[in-house]
N, C-alpha and C positions, 0 to 999 in steps of 0.2 A: 879423494877427499869427496869426491860429489856424489859417490854412492850412499853418503847420511841423508839424500834428500827421500824419503819413501813417505808412505802414505801414515799418518798417524790422528790419533785421537784424543790427542791434548793432554793425555794422560803424564808423560814426562815432563820435566820440567822445560820450558821454553828457555832461549840463551839469548839472553839482550845485552848486545855489544854498546856499550857507552863511552869509553876510554880506550882507544888504542894503544896508549902508551903504558897499560895496566896488564898486557896481556904476556901471558906465559907460555910459551906453545905447547908444554905436555899439559899444562892444565887445560888449555882449550881443546885440545887433541880428546883429552878424556870426555869432556863435555858433549863436544861433537858426537864423539859415538853411540851416544843416547838417542841420534835422530831427532836434535830437538828443532821446534821452530823457532828461524834465527831473524833476529828483529836487529835492525841499525836506525841510526839517524841518518838526512841527508847527507850531513856533515863529514863524513864519514864513509859513506857505501862505495867510491871508487876504490879506496884504500883497502877495506875487507876483500871488497869483491877481487882486488890483485893478487889474494892469498889463495883464491881458489875454492873458498869458501861458497855454499849455495846459499845465499839471502832467500830470505820469503818476504819478510815486511820490511819497506822502509817508511819511516815516520818522515814526513816532507809537508814544509810550508804549502799553504796555495800557492803565492807567487814565484816557488820555485818548481811546482812540480811538472810543468813541461819541459824546464834544463834537464831535470833527475833522470826523467822517463826516457826522453829522446838521447841521454849521455850513457851513462853504464847500464842503464835501464834498456837500453835499446835492444839488446843482447840477451837478456835475462829475464826469466816468468818471475815478476814481480807483484806483489800485493801493495799498492801504494797506499799510506793510511793517514790524512790530511791531521796536523797538529791543533789541535784545542788550546793548547797551554802552550805559553812559552818555556815552562818546564819540563826539557825533554825526558827527565824520568817519570813525570806524571803524567806525559801524554802517551807512553810506554806501558803504564799501568793501566790508562784508561783503556786502549786496546786488547792487554790481556784480559781484563776483567771482560770484556765487551763478547771475546771470543771464546771465553770459558774457559781460560786458563786456570790453574790450580797452584802453580808453583813457578819460577822461575829463578837462572842463575843469571848474575849481573856482574858481567868485566867494566870496573870503574873503581876511580878514588874513592874512599871513603871520608865523608865531610860531617860536620855538626849538624846541619839540616835534616839528614836523612834519622837522624835518631829523634828528631821530632816525630810525635804521634801524626801518622798520614791515614786520612779514610782507608785506603787502599791496603794499610796492612793487614785489615780484618780479614778481604778476600783472596791475598796472595801467599803463600809461603816463600820468603826470601833468601839465598845466598848470597852475598857480593864477594867476589875475588878481586885483589886489590895483586900487585906483583909481588909481596911478600904475606898477605895476610888474607884470611879469608873472613866476612862477618857472617854470622847466623842470626837471623830474628827468631827470638823465641816468642811464642803468646803464653806461656806457662812460668809462674814463679820458681820452680825448680828446673835446672838443664842438669841433665846429666851424661857421661859418654864413658867407654872405655878407651882408654889413651896409654902411650908408649911413657915412660921416665923421660922428664925432661922436657914435654910438650909445654909451648907457652899459650897461656890466654891471656887477653886485655877485657875488663870490664870497664862499663860505661853509666852503672847505676848505682845505687847504694844496695849492700848485701847485707843478709843478716847472718850469714854461715856458708864454710865450704868445707870439703872433705878432699884429703888427698892433694891439696893444692897450699902451697903457699909463696909469701910476695918473691918477685923475682929479684927485688932489692929493698932497701928499709924505706927509700927514697918515692917508689913505686907502687905502692901499695894496688892499684889498679890493676898492675900487668902482675899474672901470676905462672907459678910454674908446676907441674905435677911432681909429686917427689918420689913417685913408683908407677911401674907399670899396673894400672887398673882402672875402677869406675872413679871417677871425680865426680862432684856436685857441686852446683852454686845455687844458694837460694837467694832469692832477692828479696827487698823490702816492700812486698806486693801492694799494690794499688787497683783496684778495678779497672778492668779492660787495658791494663797496661800492656806493653811489650817491651822486651828486652834486647839490646844488640848483644852478642859476645864475639871478641875477635878471636881468632886462631892462628898463630903462626903458623904458614907452611911450612912444611919439611921436606921440602926440596930446592934445588937449586934451580934459578931463573932459566930459561932455554930461549934464546935469540931469534926473534922471528927472522930476522935476516937469513937462517937456514932453512929456511921452508921453501926455497926458488924451486923444488923438484915439482909442486904444487902446480895445475896448470887452471889460470884463471877463465871464467865463461866470458 
């Protein structure tokens, strides 16, 4: 796994691990195969390092800098970035924009705060992976993609119309399912400079990180 750490030019999406409880190993392995810049917060750096993953950047508060650097960082080549915000997500966004990254995959639970317009959304393409869904930020009022029959989506903003999608149940009109294999589309009720989140249910079974003991931590 350590071989993923190679020279890169920030063209591939970075990988920002926020919540280790939301990790699916198959997904994580796929994301690492693109040799991303890996970013973690100081609170989980020891756990992520124990997986054998080469960490590149640690978000650290000023008062914990020495403890982190002399702990797991003592035997890893890391870049330490001081958090200027108590909001870990925005602290990561600040680093990504300053380092000229254009896109990031985030491993985290999804919450209502993420749906609020954020100034960093203008500069970054975002995909959030939770344990069962991925959430895509779209900056266009129309979203479309090719899907398999039965794939499920969740929407969080008012829509004008959809194609090849029906509500999953009568009581949950925000959750949609593809009628057949082919192109689906969602048109949102657009406002200028609006961004929209779309949840996509992952069509895989969750892999247990307890099964990755074959990896060798740094």
